[in-house]
VOPAGU-2260 file (C-alpha; in pm, 1 decimal, decimal comma):
REM VOPAGU-2260
SITE   aa  ch    i         X         Y         Z
SITE  MET   A    0   10918,9    3016,3   16150,7
SITE  GLU   A    1   10641,4    2919,2   15926,5
SITE  ASN   A    2   10554,1    3178,8   15662,5
SITE  HIS   A    3   10216,2    3330,3   15648,5
SITE  ASP   A    4   10172,7    3172,3   15335,1
SITE  THR   A    5   10223,2    2855,1   15438,5
SITE  ARG   A    6    9985,0    2863,3   15723,5
SITE  ARG   A    7    9691,9    3013,8   15522,8
SITE  SER   A    8    9728,9    2713,6   15281,0
SITE  ARG   A    9    9676,8    2492,7   15545,0
SITE  LEU   A   10    9374,6    2636,8   15685,9
SITE  ASP   A   11    9203,5    2694,8   15315,3
SITE  PHE   A   12    9243,3    2309,6   15272,9
SITE  GLY   A   13    9087,0    2194,8   15589,2
SITE  MET   A   14    8831,2    2434,0   15586,2
SITE  TRP   A   15    8721,1    2360,9   15223,8
SITE  PHE   A   16    8815,5    1978,8   15369,9
SITE  GLY   A   17    8547,3    2031,3   15639,6
SITE  VAL   A   18    8252,7    2163,8   15402,8
SITE  MET   A   19    8297,5    1875,9   15114,1
SITE  VAL   A   20    8246,8    1625,6   15361,9
SITE  LEU   A   21    7940,2    1774,8   15478,7
SITE  PHE   A   22    7807,4    1760,8   15132,5
SITE  ILE   A   23    7920,9    1457,8   15123,4
SITE  PHE   A   24    7703,8    1320,2   15377,9
SITE  CYS   A   25    7418,8    1561,0   15227,4
SITE  ALA   A   26    7401,1    1405,1   14871,9
SITE  ALA   A   27    7428,1    1026,1   15017,7
SITE  ASP   A   28    7117,9    1138,1   15266,0
SITE  MET   A   29    6898,7    1235,0   14964,7
SITE  ALA   A   30    7039,8     993,5   14701,4
SITE  VAL   A   31    6922,7     729,9   14909,2
SITE  ALA   A   32    6567,0     834,6   14924,2
SITE  GLN   A   33    6601,0     889,4   14600,1
SITE  ASP   A   34    6727,5     519,5   14518,0
SITE  THR   A   35    6982,1     683,1   14319,3
SITE  SER   A   36    7408,1     661,3   14317,1
SITE  LEU   A   37    7469,7     854,1   14622,3
SITE  LEU   A   38    7885,3     776,1   14602,0
SITE  SER   A   39    8120,6     708,6   14336,0
SITE  GLY   A   40    8515,4     793,7   14323,1
SITE  GLU   A   41    8868,7     648,3   14300,0
SITE  SER   A   42    9167,9     593,2   14495,8
SITE  SER   A   43    9526,5     561,1   14336,7
SITE  THR   A   44    9788,1     467,6   14586,2
SITE  ILE   A   45   10096,5     551,1   14406,6
SITE  PHE   A   46   10465,0     434,2   14525,5
SITE  ARG   A   47   10786,0     547,8   14354,7
SITE  THR   A   48   11156,1     495,2   14391,6
SITE  MET   A   49   11436,3     689,7   14145,9
SITE  GLN   A   50   11736,2     852,0   14286,1
SITE  SER   A   51   11843,6    1220,3   14315,6
SITE  THR   A   52   12098,1    1420,4   14167,8
SITE  ASN   A   53   12312,8    1349,5   14542,4
SITE  ASN   A   54   12253,6     973,5   14386,2
SITE  ASP   A   55   12017,3     953,4   14752,6
SITE  THR   A   56   11732,4     669,1   14695,2
SITE  LEU   A   57   11417,4     882,7   14697,5
SITE  ALA   A   58   11068,3     624,5   14778,8
SITE  PRO   A   59   10759,0     908,8   14802,6
SITE  ALA   A   60   10415,2     736,7   14857,3
SITE  TYR   A   61   10154,2     928,5   14693,2
SITE  GLU   A   62    9737,3     893,4   14792,6
SITE  TYR   A   63    9487,4     992,0   14492,8
SITE  LEU   A   64    9118,7    1027,5   14654,7
SITE  HIS   A   65    8848,7    1128,5   14400,0
SITE  PHE   A   66    8470,0    1177,4   14494,3
SITE  SER   A   67    8156,9    1243,3   14293,7
SITE  ALA   A   68    7764,9    1242,3   14393,8
SITE  PRO   A   69    7618,7    1303,7   14100,7
SITE  ASN   A   70    7246,1    1383,4   14236,8
SITE  LEU   A   71    7244,8    1611,0   14478,2
SITE  ASP   A   72    6854,5    1662,8   14437,3
SITE  ARG   A   73    6554,1    1454,9   14315,1
SITE  ASN   A   74    6649,4    1605,7   13926,3
SITE  GLY   A   75    6939,7    1553,4   13929,1
SITE  ARG   A   76    7070,9    1966,8   13864,9
SITE  PHE   A   77    7295,5    1939,1   14167,1
SITE  SER   A   78    7587,1    1803,4   14205,4
SITE  LEU   A   79    7924,6    1761,2   14403,0
SITE  ASP   A   80    8309,2    1686,5   14338,9
SITE  VAL   A   81    8628,7    1593,8   14540,1
SITE  GLY   A   82    8931,3    1522,0   14500,0
SITE  GLY   A   83    9259,2    1536,4   14659,5
SITE  TRP   A   84    9644,9    1407,0   14714,9
SITE  GLY   A   85    9850,2    1351,8   15031,4
SITE  ARG   A   86   10238,9    1293,5   15026,9
SITE  THR   A   87   10465,3    1104,9   15279,3
SITE  ASP   A   88   10850,9    1035,1   15201,7
SITE  LEU   A   89   10957,5     674,8   15294,8
SITE  GLY   A   90   11333,0     756,6   15208,0
SITE  TYR   A   91   11492,3    1080,7   15182,2
SITE  ARG   A   92   11238,7    1397,9   15141,8
SITE  SER   A   93   11186,4    1438,9   14799,3
SITE  THR   A   94   11041,3    1839,0   14883,9
SITE  LYS   A   95   11158,4    2042,1   15148,0
SITE  ASP   A   96   10891,4    1818,3   15354,2
SITE  TYR   A   97   10881,8    1489,7   15466,7
SITE  HIS   A   98   10476,0    1520,7   15410,0
SITE  ASP   A   99   10231,5    1716,9   15188,5
SITE  GLY   A  100    9909,1    1756,4   15057,8
SITE  ASP   A  101    9691,5    1969,1   14899,2
SITE  LEU   A  102    9279,6    1979,1   14791,7
SITE  GLN   A  103    9297,6    1954,7   14452,7
SITE  TYR   A  104    8928,3    2060,7   14334,7
SITE  GLY   A  105    8605,1    2026,5   14521,1
SITE  TYR   A  106    8295,9    2182,4   14410,2
SITE  VAL   A  107    7959,9    2208,7   14415,9
SITE  SER   A  108    7765,0    2250,7   14030,1
SITE  TYR   A  109    7425,1    2305,0   13899,7
SITE  ARG   A  110    7300,5    2253,0   13566,9
SITE  GLY   A  111    6982,4    2419,1   13437,4
SITE  PRO   A  112    6722,4    2264,7   13217,8
SITE  SER   A  113    6792,0    2491,6   12918,4
SITE  ASN   A  114    7062,3    2697,5   12766,7
SITE  ASN   A  115    7343,7    2512,7   12883,9
SITE  LEU   A  116    7331,0    2675,3   13189,3
SITE  ALA   A  117    7620,0    2561,2   13485,6
SITE  ALA   A  118    7723,7    2715,9   13770,8
SITE  ASP   A  119    8024,4    2578,2   14012,7
SITE  LEU   A  120    8132,7    2705,9   14358,4
SITE  GLY   A  121    8450,8    2614,7   14556,6
SITE  ARG   A  122    8782,6    2509,8   14467,5
SITE  GLN   A  123    8810,7    2440,9   14038,7
SITE  PHE   A  124    9019,9    2491,3   13748,1
SITE  VAL   A  125    8872,7    2700,0   13492,9
SITE  THR   A  126    8949,6    2711,7   13134,8
SITE  GLU   A  127    8803,4    3017,8   12952,7
SITE  GLY   A  128    8989,1    3196,7   12650,7
SITE  VAL   A  129    9302,1    3344,8   12822,9
SITE  ALA   A  130    9191,3    3205,4   13180,7
SITE  SER   A  131    9329,0    2870,3   13261,6
SITE  GLU   A  132    9352,6    2964,8   13625,5
SITE  LYS   A  133    9286,4    2736,2   13970,8
SITE  LEU   A  134    9052,0    2933,8   14192,4
SITE  ASP   A  135    8844,0    2913,8   14510,9
SITE  GLY   A  136    8517,4    3101,0   14372,9
SITE  LEU   A  137    8230,1    3139,7   14152,0
SITE  TYR   A  138    8216,7    3013,1   13788,3
SITE  LEU   A  139    7911,3    3069,0   13566,5
SITE  ARG   A  140    7791,0    3018,7   13182,6
SITE  SER   A  141    7528,6    3015,2   12985,1
SITE  ASP   A  142    7423,0    3016,4   12621,7
SITE  PHE   A  143    7204,2    3303,1   12476,8
SITE  LYS   A  144    7001,2    3411,3   12157,7
SITE  ALA   A  145    7151,6    3439,6   11759,6
SITE  GLY   A  146    7434,8    3224,0   11900,8
SITE  PHE   A  147    7596,1    3389,7   12160,3
SITE  GLY   A  148    7716,5    3268,0   12533,3
SITE  ALA   A  149    7898,4    3408,0   12795,5
SITE  ALA   A  150    8101,3    3257,9   13070,1
SITE  ALA   A  151    8236,9    3444,0   13391,2
SITE  PHE   A  152    8403,5    3377,3   13706,8
SITE  VAL   A  153    8554,3    3540,3   14051,9
SITE  GLY   A  154    8749,3    3391,4   14373,1
SITE  ALA   A  155    9090,9    3405,1   14479,3
SITE  PRO   A  156    9365,5    3273,7   14293,0
SITE  VAL   A  157    9531,7    2931,2   14445,6
SITE  VAL   A  158    9885,6    2966,6   14405,2
SITE  THR   A  159   10120,9    2661,1   14360,6
SITE  GLU   A  160   10414,5    2733,7   14556,1
SITE  PRO   A  161   10321,2    2933,0   14915,6
SITE  ASN   A  162   10610,9    3191,0   14843,5
SITE  SER   A  163   10464,4    3299,0   14543,0
SITE  GLY   A  164   10255,8    3618,6   14549,3
SITE  GLY   A  165    9925,0    3478,0   14377,1
SITE  GLY   A  166    9747,8    3749,7   14454,2
SITE  SER   A  167    9399,8    3830,8   14607,4
SITE  LEU   A  168    9162,5    3843,8   14378,7
SITE  ILE   A  169    9089,5    3691,8   14032,9
SITE  TYR   A  170    8824,2    3732,3   13805,4
SITE  GLY   A  171    8721,4    3742,4   13439,9
SITE  GLY   A  172    8547,3    3596,7   13150,2
SITE  ARG   A  173    8453,4    3478,9   12840,3
SITE  LEU   A  174    8249,5    3628,8   12484,9
SITE  THR   A  175    8189,5    3383,4   12233,6
SITE  ASN   A  176    7960,2    3362,2   11935,4
SITE  SER   A  177    7925,6    3053,9   11769,9
SITE  MET   A  178    7753,7    2855,2   11448,7
SITE  SER   A  179    7756,7    2520,1   11617,8
SITE  LYS   A  180    7872,0    2354,5   11252,4
SITE  TYR   A  181    8082,4    2658,9   11100,7
SITE  TYR   A  182    8230,9    2838,4   11338,3
SITE  THR   A  183    8292,0    2976,1   11759,9
SITE  ILE   A  184    8466,6    3305,1   11807,8
SITE  GLY   A  185    8539,1    3370,9   12175,6
SITE  ILE   A  186    8680,4    3723,7   12334,6
SITE  SER   A  187    8856,1    3668,7   12658,0
SITE  ALA   A  188    8983,6    3921,6   13002,2
SITE  LEU   A  189    9157,5    3830,5   13298,3
SITE  LYS   A  190    9280,6    4051,3   13590,7
SITE  VAL   A  191    9433,4    3908,7   13918,1
SITE  ASN   A  192    9478,4    4165,0   14210,0
SITE  CYS   A  193    9711,0    4184,7   14469,4
SITE  ASP   A  194    9696,4    4461,1   14752,4
SITE  GLY   A  195    9463,4    4650,0   14572,2
SITE  VAL   A  196    9672,8    4652,2   14267,4
SITE  ASN   A  197    9642,8    4487,2   13893,3
SITE  SER   A  198    9966,9    4210,1   13917,0
SITE  ARG   A  199    9864,8    4037,9   13589,6
SITE  GLU   A  200    9583,5    4172,8   13323,6
SITE  GLU   A  201    9560,0    3963,5   13004,4
SITE  GLU   A  202    9309,5    3961,2   12712,1
SITE  GLY   A  203    9264,1    3709,0   12381,3
SITE  VAL   A  204    9104,3    3600,2   12169,5
SITE  ASP   A  205    9003,6    3164,8   12012,6
SITE  ILE   A  206    8860,7    3092,5   11707,0
SITE  TRP   A  207    8762,6    2772,4   11578,9
SITE  PHE   A  208    8673,4    2752,0   11193,1
SITE  HIS   A  209    8499,0    2452,6   10987,1
SITE  PRO   A  210    8418,0    2602,5   10694,8
SITE  LEU   A  211    8435,4    2272,2   10499,4
SITE  THR   A  212    8437,7    1916,2   10579,2
SITE  GLN   A  213    8757,2    1851,0   10559,3
SITE  ILE   A  214    8912,5    2133,1   10702,7
SITE  ASP   A  215    8935,5    2272,1   11057,2
SITE  ILE   A  216    9140,3    2580,4   11222,3
SITE  VAL   A  217    9196,3    2602,2   11504,2
SITE  GLY   A  218    9374,0    2894,1   11694,7
SITE  ARG   A  219    9439,4    3200,7   12012,8
SITE  SER   A  220    9608,2    3507,1   12139,8
SITE  SER   A  221    9653,0    3701,7   12418,3
SITE  TYR   A  222    9800,9    3986,8   12510,7
SITE  ASN   A  223    9951,5    4108,0   12838,5
SITE  SER   A  224    9828,5    4482,6   12900,5
SITE  ILE   A  225   10061,4    4547,7   13243,3
SITE  THR   A  226   10372,2    4482,0   12959,3
SITE  GLY   A  227   10218,8    4601,8   12678,4
SITE  GLY   A  228   10275,7    4307,7   12447,7
SITE  TRP   A  229   10162,1    4009,3   12315,2
SITE  MET   A  230   10196,9    3696,9   12492,8
SITE  GLU   A  231   10128,5    3405,0   12242,8
SITE  HIS   A  232    9996,1    3366,7   11922,7
SITE  ASP   A  233    9910,2    2986,7   11846,7
SITE  TYR   A  234    9703,3    2800,2   11517,6
SITE  GLN   A  235    9671,5    2458,0   11379,5
SITE  LEU   A  236    9507,5    2393,8   11042,9
SITE  THR   A  237    9404,8    2034,6   10989,5
SITE  TYR   A  238    9270,1    1953,8   10631,5
SITE  SER   A  239    9190,2    1580,7   10571,1
SITE  PRO   A  240    9119,2    1488,0   10207,1
SITE  ARG   A  241    9055,2    1179,2   10291,5
SITE  ASN   A  242    8940,3     930,6   10596,4
SITE  ASN   A  243    9309,4     799,6   10542,0
SITE  LEU   A  244    9515,1    1119,0   10484,9
SITE  SER   A  245    9543,7    1400,2   10754,3
SITE  ILE   A  246    9762,7    1662,5   10659,3
SITE  ASN   A  247    9848,1    1920,5   10915,2
SITE  ALA   A  248    9995,9    2280,2   10959,4
SITE  ASN   A  249   10089,4    2460,0   11291,7
SITE  THR   A  250   10243,0    2798,9   11373,6
SITE  SER   A  251   10329,0    2984,0   11755,7
SITE  ASP   A  252   10513,4    3257,7   11888,5
SITE  ILE   A  253   10579,2    3305,1   12286,4
SITE  LYS   A  254   10721,8    3562,3   12390,8
SITE  TYR   A  255   10884,5    3541,4   12748,4
SITE  ARG   A  256   10877,6    3882,9   12892,4
SITE  ALA   A  257   10492,2    3889,3   12851,7
SITE  TYR   A  258   10391,6    3519,3   12865,4
SITE  PHE   A  259   10551,5    3424,6   13190,7
SITE  PHE   A  260   10496,9    3796,9   13416,0
SITE  ASN   A  261   10359,8    3727,7   13762,8
SITE  MET   A  262   10341,8    3357,5   13724,6
SITE  THR   A  263   10230,3    3206,9   14061,8
SITE  THR   A  264   10509,9    2920,6   14080,7
SITE  ASP   A  265   10833,0    2966,9   14117,3
SITE  VAL   A  266   10956,0    2695,3   13859,6
SITE  PHE   A  267   10875,7    2911,2   13571,7
SITE  SER   A  268   10995,7    3283,3   13724,1
SITE  LEU   A  269   11227,5    3503,9   13508,6
SITE  TYR   A  270   11589,0    3603,0   13504,4
SITE  SER   A  271   11649,7    3970,8   13570,0
SITE  ALA   A  272   11901,5    4169,0   13770,6
SITE  THR   A  273   11673,9    4142,5   14041,7
SITE  ASN   A  274   11560,7    3799,5   14038,5
SITE  ARG   A  275   11896,0    3626,8   13974,5
SITE  THR   A  276   11735,4    3291,3   14085,7
SITE  GLY   A  277   11465,1    3277,4   13763,2
SITE  LEU   A  278   11553,9    3038,2   13508,5
SITE  LEU   A  279   11409,1    3184,3   13217,2
SITE  ASP   A  280   11546,6    3490,8   13037,3
SITE  PRO   A  281   11265,2    3753,3   12992,6
SITE  ASN   A  282   11460,1    3845,7   12637,2
SITE  GLU   A  283   11359,0    3493,1   12499,8
SITE  ARG   A  284   11138,2    3489,6   12226,9
SITE  ALA   A  285   10984,4    3107,2   12109,4
SITE  GLN   A  286   10863,8    3070,5   11781,0
SITE  ALA   A  287   10796,3    2723,7   11602,8
SITE  THR   A  288   10645,1    2624,3   11271,4
SITE  GLY   A  289   10578,9    2286,4   11101,1
SITE  ALA   A  290   10371,4    2033,7   10948,8
SITE  SER   A  291   10299,6    1699,6   10954,2
SITE  VAL   A  292   10138,7    1387,5   10714,5
SITE  VAL   A  293    9931,9    1115,7   10830,2
SITE  TYR   A  294    9835,7     851,5   10605,3
SITE  SER   A  295    9710,2     494,6   10673,4
SITE  PRO   A  296    9761,1     266,8   10347,6
SITE  LYS   A  297    9617,1     -41,1   10500,3
SITE  LYS   A  298    9398,3    -101,0   10793,9
SITE  LYS   A  299    9636,5    -237,7   10984,4
SITE  LEU   A  300    9898,4      11,8   10909,5
SITE  VAL   A  301    9948,5     453,0   11001,8
SITE  LEU   A  302   10255,3     596,8   10877,2
SITE  THR   A  303   10345,9     965,9   10968,0
SITE  ALA   A  304   10604,1    1232,8   10870,8
SITE  ASP   A  305   10653,4    1541,7   11039,3
SITE  TYR   A  306   10862,7    1854,4   11000,2
SITE  LYS   A  307   10900,4    2166,5   11270,6
SITE  ASN   A  308   11142,9    2447,8   11287,8
SITE  HIS   A  309   11228,3    2631,9   11616,6
SITE  HIS   A  310   11378,5    2987,3   11625,6
SITE  HIS   A  311   11461,1    3131,6   11944,6
SITE  ALA   A  312   11561,6    3474,1   11976,9
SITE  ILE   A  313   11889,2    3340,6   12225,6
SITE  ALA   A  314   11889,5    3003,6   12249,4
SITE  GLY   A  315   11928,0    2938,0   11872,4
SITE  ASP   A  316   11752,7    2766,4   11601,6
SITE  ALA   A  317   11676,6    2415,6   11540,8
SITE  ASN   A  318   11519,2    2200,6   11314,5
SITE  TYR   A  319   11320,9    1901,9   11404,9
SITE  PHE   A  320   11221,7    1670,3   11087,5
SITE  GLY   A  321   11156,9    1291,2   11055,6
SITE  GLY   A  322   10879,6     980,1   11023,7
SITE  LYS   A  323   10693,4     691,8   11227,7
SITE  ALA   A  324   10493,5     338,8   11104,5
SITE  THR   A  325   10276,9     219,8   11380,0
SITE  VAL   A  326   10160,3    -164,3   11289,3
SITE  LEU   A  327    9832,3    -293,3   11441,7
SITE  LEU   A  328    9804,6    -656,7   11479,8
SITE  PRO   A  329    9556,4    -900,2   11583,3
SITE  GLU   A  330    9510,0    -991,9   11927,0
SITE  GLY   A  331    9567,0    -610,6   12107,7
SITE  PHE   A  332    9934,2    -603,6   11958,5
SITE  MET   A  333   10039,3    -330,1   11837,6
SITE  THR   A  334   10442,4    -205,8   11716,6
SITE  GLY   A  335   10594,5      59,8   11587,7
SITE  LEU   A  336   10898,3     291,2   11537,1
SITE  SER   A  337   11024,7     626,7   11417,5
SITE  ILE   A  338   11338,4     826,5   11369,3
SITE  HIS   A  339   11389,0    1152,4   11421,6
SITE  ARG   A  340   11627,8    1464,6   11330,9
SITE  MET   A  341   11743,5    1737,5   11554,4
SITE  ASP   A  342   11930,8    1971,2   11347,0
SITE  GLY   A  343   12036,2    2303,3   11549,6
SITE  SER   A  344   12292,8    2553,6   11626,8
SITE  THR   A  345   12405,6    2428,8   11961,4
SITE  ASP   A  346   12588,5    2067,3   12037,1
SITE  LYS   A  347   12236,7    1987,0   12269,8
SITE  LEU   A  348   12061,2    2050,1   11929,5
SITE  ARG   A  349   12236,3    1812,0   11726,1
SITE  TYR   A  350   12159,8    1477,2   11737,5
SITE  SER   A  351   11946,4    1129,7   11541,7
SITE  GLU   A  352   11708,7     992,6   11774,7
SITE  TYR   A  353   11557,0     618,8   11717,6
SITE  ARG   A  354   11236,3     495,8   11913,8
SITE  VAL   A  355   11044,3     162,7   11886,0
SITE  PHE   A  356   10748,1      68,4   12127,6
SITE  THR   A  357   10535,9    -205,1   12119,4
SITE  SER   A  358   10222,0    -310,9   12342,1
SITE  LYS   A  359   10050,9    -656,1   12431,9
SITE  LYS   A  360    9691,8    -722,9   12578,0
SITE  ILE   A  361    9641,8   -1092,3   12744,4
SITE  LYS   A  362    9336,2   -1137,9   12878,5
SITE  ARG   A  363    9337,4    -932,7   13191,4
SITE  PHE   A  364    9734,7    -816,1   13158,4
SITE  ASP   A  365    9856,4    -475,8   12945,5
SITE  PHE   A  366   10201,3    -457,3   12900,3
SITE  THR   A  367   10399,5    -189,4   12689,2
SITE  GLY   A  368   10759,5    -147,6   12635,7
SITE  ASP   A  369   10981,0     150,8   12478,8
SITE  TYR   A  370   11312,2     210,1   12368,4
SITE  ILE   A  371   11494,7     585,4   12262,4
SITE  GLU   A  372   11819,8     641,6   12170,1
SITE  THR   A  373   11998,0     990,3   12121,7
SITE  SER   A  374   12306,9     965,7   11940,1
SITE  TYR   A  375   12473,3    1323,8   11970,3
SITE  ASP   A  376   12691,8    1452,7   11658,6
SITE  ASN   A  377   12943,2    1583,0   11965,5
SITE  GLN   A  378   12986,0    1468,0   12327,2
SITE  ILE   A  379   12734,0    1625,4   12570,4
SITE  ASN   A  380   12948,6    1579,3   12927,3
SITE  GLY   A  381   13141,2    1329,1   12779,5
SITE  VAL   A  382   12851,2    1106,6   12660,2
SITE  ASN   A  383   12785,5    1008,3   12293,0
SITE  ASN   A  384   12446,7     819,7   12349,7
SITE  SER   A  385   12164,4     879,8   12584,9
SITE  HIS   A  386   11939,5     541,2   12634,4
SITE  THR   A  387   11616,9     534,2   12798,1
SITE  LEU   A  388   11395,1     179,0   12812,8
SITE  VAL   A  389   11094,0     183,1   12994,7
SITE  GLY   A  390   10900,1    -108,4   13064,0
SITE  ALA   A  391   10510,4    -129,5   13224,2
SITE  VAL   A  392   10260,7    -364,7   13296,1
SITE  SER   A  393    9936,2    -374,0   13400,2
SITE  TYR   A  394    9664,9    -660,5   13574,0
SITE  GLN   A  395    9269,0    -605,3   13548,3
SITE  ILE   A  396    9277,2    -756,0   13924,5
SITE  LYS   A  397    8887,4    -774,1   13947,0
SITE  SER   A  398    8590,4    -488,3   13809,6
SITE  GLY   A  399    8707,8    -172,1   13930,7
SITE  LEU   A  400    9073,4    -267,7   14099,4
SITE  LYS   A  401    9381,3    -257,3   13882,7
SITE  PHE   A  402    9760,9    -277,0   13962,2
SITE  SER   A  403   10018,7    -134,4   13738,3
SITE  ALA   A  404   10402,6     -88,5   13758,5
SITE  ASP   A  405   10680,4     115,5   13558,5
SITE  ILE   A  406   11061,3      63,0   13531,5
SITE  ASP   A  407   11260,6     298,6   13393,6
SITE  TYR   A  408   11613,4     265,8   13293,2
SITE  TYR   A  409   11801,9     568,9   13149,6
SITE  ARG   A  410   12147,8     718,6   13105,6
SITE  ASN   A  411   12232,2    1063,1   12986,2
SITE  PRO   A  412   12470,7    1355,9   13003,8
SITE  TYR   A  413   12314,9    1399,0   13323,7
SITE  TYR   A  414   12223,6    1090,5   13488,2
SITE  ASP   A  415   12439,0     782,3   13460,8
SITE  ASN   A  416   12305,4     436,7   13455,0
SITE  ASN   A  417   11987,5     515,6   13672,9
SITE  VAL   A  418   11651,8     326,1   13738,0
SITE  ALA   A  419   11363,4     451,4   13862,8
SITE  GLY   A  420   11022,0     279,7   13947,3
SITE  LEU   A  421   10603,3     362,2   14016,1
SITE  PHE   A  422   10396,1     122,2   14095,9
SITE  LYS   A  423   10044,3     222,1   14177,9
SITE  ILE   A  424    9694,0      71,9   14289,2
SITE  THR   A  425    9351,8     208,4   14154,5
SITE  TYR   A  426    9036,9     130,3   14356,4
SITE  ALA   A  427    8753,1     262,2   14162,5
SITE  PHE   A  428    8340,5     213,7   14352,9
SITE  ASP   A  429    8023,9     291,4   14303,9
SITE  ALA   A  430    7790,7     260,7   14601,2
SITE  ARG   A  431    7411,7     297,3   14596,6
SITE  ARG   A  432    7119,9     246,0   14808,6
SITE  GLY   A  433    7085,0     -73,0   15033,5
SITE  THR   A  434    7472,6    -130,4   14902,2
SITE  GLU   A  435    7793,3     -45,0   15120,6
SITE  GLY   A  436    7967,9     -52,0   14845,5
SITE  SER   A  437    8033,6    -217,0   14484,2
SITE  ALA   A  438    8327,0    -132,8   14247,8
SITE  LYS   A  439    8268,4     -36,7   13915,5
């Protein structure tokens, strides 16, 4: 028996798809009359092959379609963007269904003549302060006097798992004050309502400071009003005393109980007495503090040294540190290597990591290669070393048409001599008045 949420998601997909197709035809009619670009887009066809944990061969095929109609009116104020995907399995099922698909986004936009006025209506992804959400609804923003600006959104949450309760209403906004050369400060809030009860209630503050030419400070803090605790603190300082030298410091703190509370995907659900299938312990707290230095002593050479301390209340502590060297050679050739050490409190977090990478451009071809070896201090599932080898090639067949292929080989404590492949054909086009279609 098909559950109600699954039927609803398919109905939503059909409704939005029909509405967007109608808008595309309207856009074509108006753009032709104005002698402007009427429709541009991109098609990506992807074939993958891999092995499951049961050693079954999986071969899913994907199609991603993206369309844009940038001129729905004479002044170019209105535009349309639509994107969706579909999947079918050519071998064993890669998920619980042989076929799947979704409308990723589909919205009409209006851009005002002043004050950065913007309005988007439809399925969209909104990022404003604490909000990083996919919704079916309305988004508005504008600038005001004295450096103030505001944004607001309202709609229905789009959940990523049909059996997850994403809620029936989502709304929120962000208020900012800024001086373009020196700072931006924002405060934001988000609420999700499910059956008349707030299932999520979050507030946050975000900052960007640029007090001197050489210094940038960015960060954010978010708070969960339902659990009564801070969800996250994340801040970074960048100091660039010279063009060839950059010094970075960062710190972050995530409390799982507040951060993952009522997530709309089962993948990140918390483990509890009533949810034995959860993957994350709500009592966990992840803190990280680190720094890095990027220095280019010569034009074609970039050296990086980095360090990060990880502290977990339950999983344990670890220090990750090392360095990387990248060389840029003539004729589109790049190569480099890195060496890092993970020194942690468990066997899985005690290893040395070595990496060699390279890329080369030859006319219409692009070649890349990447090899990573991890050497464990103590065996993990009877394995001393893990290996990952990635090779990729792309070929620009003609303007707007590109073929690429990736082959991955990996052997680690959880997979033994596995090979995965990805093949992709991308076609970009731009249709104009008087032409049936011309590739970009």
